[in-house]
N, C-alpha and C positions, 0 to 999 in steps of 0.2 A: 487526611488523605485517606484516598481509596483508591484500590486497584481498579481499573477499568479495560476492557477489549474495545478497540476501538478499529472499525471495518473502513474497507476501500477495496475498490477495482478500476483497472482501466483496461480498455483495450488497446494494443501497440500493432505495428506493424513488425515483423518478425528482423529488423537491422538493429545493430548495436546503437546507433544515433537516436533510433525511435524509442528503444527501449529506455535507454539512459532518459531521453526528453519526459517521456511520460511517467515513468515512476518517479522520477524528480517532481514531476506538475503534481501528480497525486501525495506525495508524501509531504510535499512542501505544503499544501492546501490541507491535509489533516494534521501536520505540527503547527500550522497557524492557527487552523479554526477551534484547534483545543488546547490553543494556548502551552504546546509542549515543549520542554528544554530538554538536553539530551538527561539530565542527572532523572527526568521523571520515567525516562522509557525504561522499563524491564527487558523487553524484546521484542523485535521485529520480524515475524514472521509471512513470508511470502509463500505464495503455490502460484503456479506458471501453467495452463495447456498444455499439451504433449508440442505444439505446433512452434512454440517458442522456443527457438534453440540456439539464437546468435547471442543472446548473454545471459546471464542467471542475474535477478532484479538484487540481490544483495551489493554485485557488482555496479550495476547502474548507481545503486544508489550513492554508493562510495563514491563513484564519478561526477555525482549530478551538481556538486557545488552548492549544496544545501548548507545554509546560514553556520550550521553548527558542525565540529567535527562528530561524524557518525562511526568513526573507527573503534570506539568504546563499547557502541551497541552491540547486544548479541542478536545477530541476524540468520536468520534460516531460509532456506528456498528448500520446495518439494515439487514435484510433478502432482498437478489435479487430476483424480481416477479421470478416467475417458467416461465420457455419458453419454448416452443419445442425445442430438438437439444441444448438446451443452454451447456457450457461446465460443467461438472459435476465439485464438489471440488475446487472451484476457491474462491479465496479470492479477492476484488477488493480494491483500492485506490484512494481518491481524497485528495492530500493536497493541502490546500489554504496557499500559502505563498508570503511574499514580497522579488522581486529580484531586482537586478539592472535594469531600464528602457532599452529595448532592449536584455535585457537575453534572451535565446532561451532554455525552459522546456525541460527537460530531462526524456522523461517517460521510464519506467522501466516494462518489462513482464518477467516472470521467469517461467522454471519449467512445461514447458508445454503451459501456456497461452499467448505465443508469437502468436498462431494462432488466437489470437483476435483480434491482432493489430499487424501483421506482417509488416506494415509500419512502426513502431516504433521500434520493435523487432529488425531489420535488422541493424538500425543505429548503 
C-alpha cells in the first residue's frame, strides 16, 4: 500500500441543499472510482471559494448519505485564496488515502469544475 493524493472539484449553488448534493456526488464518485473504504482514508481536506457561505463541505459530506460512516474521518475545511478570474462557487477536495502500490488515482471534476483540470476531466 502507498499513500496517494486524490483530487476533485465541483461547482455548486450557495444553498445547503445544493452543497450537500454536490459534495456527496463528488465524494461518492471519488470513493467509488478509487475503490476507497473508510479505513483507507487518512484525511479529507476541502477548500471553498469565499462566495460559499451556506454550509461547509465537511458538514455536507456527513449529511450526504455516503455509503460508509464518515464520522471517524479527519475532515478539514478552508477558504481558497481570492484570485483574479478564479472559478466562483467552487469546492475543491484533496483526499489522502492508502491504495495499492502502482494504482492510478482517479480525480473527479464535476458540474462546471472540469475547466480547472480538463486533462483529468476528460479521462
